[in-house]
N, C-alpha and C positions, 0 to 999 in steps of 0.2 A: 504494500500500500504506500501511496505517496507520503512523504514525511509530513506529519500533521503540523509541524512548526512552520511550514512554509505557507500555510493557509488553512483556516478552519472552515469546513463545509457542513451543510445540514446533516449529511450522513455521519460525520464525526460526532456531532452533538447527539444524534440518535444512538450511536454505538456506545459512547461514554455513559449516557444516561442508562442504557441497558445494562452495562457493567455495574454501575452503582446500584441499580435496582436488584440485580442478581445477588450482590453482596448483602443487601438489605434482606432479601428473601432468605438467604442462607442464615443470617443472624436470627431472624424470626423463627425459622424452623429449629435451630439449635436451642433456642430458649424454650420453645414449646415442648421439645423432646427431652428437656433436662440436661442438655449437653453444654450449655453455656456456663461452665464452672468458673468460679471467681477466685482470683488470687490477688494479693497485694503487690504493688510495685514499689514506689518510694516511701509509702507510709500506709497506715491502716485505712486511710480514706482515698488513697490513689489506687484505683482498681483497674484490673484488666481481666477480661473473660476469655474463655476459649473461642468464643465467637469473634472477638477482636482479631485474634491471630488468624483464624480461618478466613475471615472476610478479607484481611490484608493479602493473604496468599491467593485467594480467589481473584482479587482485583489485579494483583501483580501478574499472575499467569495470563489473565484475559488481555490485559493491555500489552503484554509482551507479544502475544499472538497477533494482535491487531496492529500494533505499532512497534515492530522490532527495532531495537537500537535506541529507543527513548528510555532513559533510566527512570527509576522510581525511588523516591525518598518517603518511606512510610513511618508512621509513629512507632510501630512495634519493632521493626528491624532497625530503624534510626541509623541508616547509612547514607550520609550526605553524598550526592553524586559528584563525580569529577567533571562531567560535561555540563554545558550551559543549558541544554534542553532536558527537562525532566518533569515527571509527575510528582506532585505532593499529595499524600494520601493520609487521611485519618479514617481508618476503617469503621470505627464507631465513635463519633464525637458525641459526648454525653454518656460515657460508659456507666457512670453511677446511676443515671436514670435507667439505662437499659438493664442493668443488673437488678434494679428494683421494679422492673416491669412498667416503667414510665415511658410512654412512647415518644417523648420529646428528645430524640436522638437522631443522628444522621450519618450517612456515608459521605465523606467530603473529599472531592477530587479537584485538583487544580493543575493545569499544564503551565509550566514555567519556561520562559526564555530568559535566563538570568533572574533579575528582580521583577521582570514584567510578566504578569499573569495573562495568558492568552485565552484560556478557557476555564470556566468554573462550573462545576456540577455539585450541587448539594442535594442529596436524596433524603427526604424526610421518612424515616423508617416507620414511624407511628401513623402517618397519614397517607403513605403511598403516593407521594407527589414529589416532583423534582423542581428545584430552582436552578437555572443555568444562565450564564452570561458569556459573551464573546467580547474580547477587547475591541471597542469601537462599534459594537453591534447591538447594544442594549441588553437588558436583563429580563428574564421571563420566568413564569411558573407554569410547569406542565403537569396536568392532572392525570390520574390513572386512565381516564377515558381517552387521553390524547389531546384534549382541548388545551389551549394555552391562553395566558393573558400577559401583557407586558407589565413589568413592574415600574412603579413610580413612587418616589419618596413622598412623605407628607409635606404640607405647606406651613406647619406651625413654626413660628419664630420666637415664641415666648417660652422661657424656661419654666415659668409658673404653670403653663398649660401642657408641658411636655411629659410624655410617658417615656421613661428611660429604662434600659436593661443593663445589668452588670452581672458579674460573677466574682467568686472569691477563691483565693489560691489554696493549694494543699497545705501550705505552711501557716494557715490562719490561726492555729492554736499556739504557735511558737513565736510570733512576732507581732508587734502592734502595727507594723507596716503590712497590713493584710486587707486593704481596701475598706476597712471599717471607717476610717476618717472621711474618705471620699463619699461613702454611702451615707454617713451621718450628715454631711454637708448637703447633699442633694435631696434627701428624703423630704425634709420640710419645705423645700423650695420648688417642688415639681408636683405635677398631678399624681405621680407615683413612680416608684422604682421597683422593678421586678428582677428576680433571680430565677431563671428557668433551667440552667444547667447545660446548655450547649452553645458554645460561641458561634458555631457554624449557623445554627438556626436563629440565634439572636441577631446576627448580621442580616439574615434573610428577612427578619421582621422589620428591620430598618428599611431595607430595600423595597419592601412591599407597602410601606407606609403605615404599618400597624404600630410600630414604635418610632419615636422621633430621634432617639439617640442611644448610643451604647458605648460604654467604656469598660476596659478590663486590662489587667497586666499579668505578667508571668505566664505568658502563653507561647505557643510554638508556631512555626510557619504553617504546618498542616491544619492548625485550628482556624487560621485567619485568612489565608490567601484567597480561597474561593469566595468567601463572604465579602471581603474587601472589594473584589471586582464586582460582585452583585450590587453593592451599595453605590459604587462609582458609576456603574452603567445605568443605574436607576435614578441618577441625578444627585446623589449624596456626596459628602466629603469624608475622607478618611485620612487621619493624621496620627502622629505620635502624641504623647501627652504635652510635648513642647510645641506642637503646632507644625512640625515638619511633615512632609509627605511620608506616609507610612509605606514601608517595604517589608518584605518577608524576613528581613534581618532585624526587625524591631519587635520586642516581646511585649510591648504595650501599645494600646490602640484606642483611638476615639473616632467613632463613626457617627455622623449625623445626617439629617435629611438634606443638608446642603445650605440651610439658612445661615448666612454669615453671623447674624446676631446670636442664634442658638449655639452654633459651634464655638463662638468666642466665649459664651457663658459657660459651656462645658469645660473648656480649657482653663478659664479663670477659676472655676470652682475646684478643679483638680489641683491647681497651683496653690490656692488658699488652704485646702485641706491638707495637702502634703507638707506645707510649711509649718503646720502644727505638730508634726511628728518629731519625737526625740531621737528616733533611729529610722534609717531607711534601708529596707531590704532590697529595693530595686536598684542593685548595684550597677546595672547596665544602663541606667537612665541616660539617654542621649548618646549611648554608644551602640555599636553593632555587635550582634552575637548570632552565631549560626543556629544555636539550639534554644535560646531563651533560657 
């Protein structure tokens, strides 16, 4: 097949969505059959299931058959590729939700050419729908029926009226730099702040206009690359906490509906909240890191 990095076509979108859906189907079957056994990774609350590993292997093998020569950087194997073109994969983003039979979890696939994301596919395991975007080609939601709708971010520009989403790190019991200060700042100043448990789907919520903004830190490229493209292609803005353009080598992110006033309020709130900390765990603040 033609090198996908030279141009994304509709058949490529269909193929990658089918691969993501296949991985999601596998994960659902394994859970239903009692095969999604759980073990700990870095801590008691950082989990991986047998379905995560199986789904990553499924996606890897499928993409290697379809697009030979394009490397894959997955969460479970975590082998950064040497070449510029590669897939980024989170086989199940929202593993804690999945392990507790909460459907808010996703298969997250992004095609990279260096720091540029060419194609994003986020398959919602619980709702059997896919979000996808092509660089310069817009963002869409495809339903199980095959029907689609184009995604567009919301128009709200007031922080007071905004619905925000965030998440909390695995080290939250060990350090006061655990997003608690940021959460405490925004909660009384917004319509509400939600914590759903999947960065991939949180970004899709911003892209589709359901949420107005999202922030989170201590994340990895496979968590964020696909969703960042979804938001940008839907008309939103994606930066670091400092306001620089976000890339896959930044482990903290702010995504908004694209309103300059709202995005500025998000950055200012994070700055104020973090200035109150007596210790900072986000050691790579403003730096580049390959793994976060």
